[in-house]
N, C-alpha and C positions, 0 to 999 in steps of 0.2 A: 424503480427499486429492484426489480428482478435483474436488470443489467448490472447494477452495483453488487448485488449478492453473487452473481455469476463471476464477476471480476475477482471478488474476494476469494471465492472457492477455487477458481482457476489459479490464482497466485499461490494459494496454499498447496495445491497439487503440484505446481511447478517447483516450489521450494522443497517439498517432500520427495519428489521424483528426480531431482537434479543432483548428480553426484558431485558436481563442482561448485565452487563459489561463484558468485556473480561478478563478472569483470567490471561492470559499472560500479558496483559497491566498492570493490577493491580500488578502483581508480579514484573514486570520490575520497576515500580515506588516505590513500597513499600518494597520489600525484596531484590532485586538484588543489590541496592547500598551498602548494608551491608553484603551480603552473596556472597562470591566469587564463590562458587560451583554453586549456583543458577544462578548467572550472566553468568558464563561460559556455562552452559547448554542452557540458553536462547540465548546466543550469537551464539552457534553452530546451533540451530534451525533457528535463523534469517538468518544466513549465507547460509543455504540450500535454503531458499526462495529467498534470494538476488541473489544468483548465477543463479537460474532459471529465475528470472525476468531480470537480466542482459543479459542472453543468448537470451531471447525473444526480448528484445530491440535491441541488437546487430544484430540479424537476420533481424529485421525490418529496421534497418539502412542500412545493407548490401543490402537489396532488394530495397532501395530507398523509403521506406514507411515512414521513419522518417528522419529528418534533419541529414545529415552526420557529422555535426559539434558537435553533442551531444556526451557527455560522457555517455556511456551505464550504467556503474555502478552507476554514480551519479544520473542519471535519475531514475534508479531502486530504489535507496534509497529514493529519493524524493517522488516517488509514494508510497512506503511503509510507510513513515512517514505521508503522507497525509491520509492514512487509519486510523491511530491513531487519527488524528485530527477529522475525521468524527465521530468516536466513541464518542469523547468528546462532539462534537456539538450535537449529538443525545441524549446523556445522559442529557445535559442541556436544550435542546429545544423540544425533542420528535417530530421532524418534518421529517418524512420519505421522503416527497416530496423534501425538501431542500437537503437531502443527495443524492438523486438520481440526482437532478439538479447539485450538486457539482461534481458528477462522470462524468456527460456529459461535464461539463466545463473542467474537467481534461483531458478527452479524446480530446476535441476540442483544448485545449492549447498545448498538446504534438504532435498532428498530423498536426499542421500548418507547411507548408513547406516554 
C-alpha cells in the first residue's frame, strides 16, 4: 500500500513540477488514433505500468489494506487515467496545490475500508 501511495504522490509532484505537457499523452491523443504502430507501442508501454499497478493493488487487497471487493485491474486503470486528468487540470489552471490536494483525495478515496 505504501508503494501505491508513493506512486500517486510522486505522479502528482511530477505533474505539478513539470512545465511542459507529457509527450506520451499528446501522442496518444494526436497520433495514436491514426497510426496503428504508434498506438501498439503506447499500448505495450501502458500495459507494463498497468500490470505493475494491478500487482501492487492486488497485494494491498490480499493484505487487507484495500477493500477486498475491489477489482485490482480496474482500480489500477482508474488511477492511471486520473493521472492524465491531473495533467489536463494543471495545464489549464497552473495550480500545483490543487493537484497535490487531488492526489491526497485519491489516496483517501481508495483507502477507505
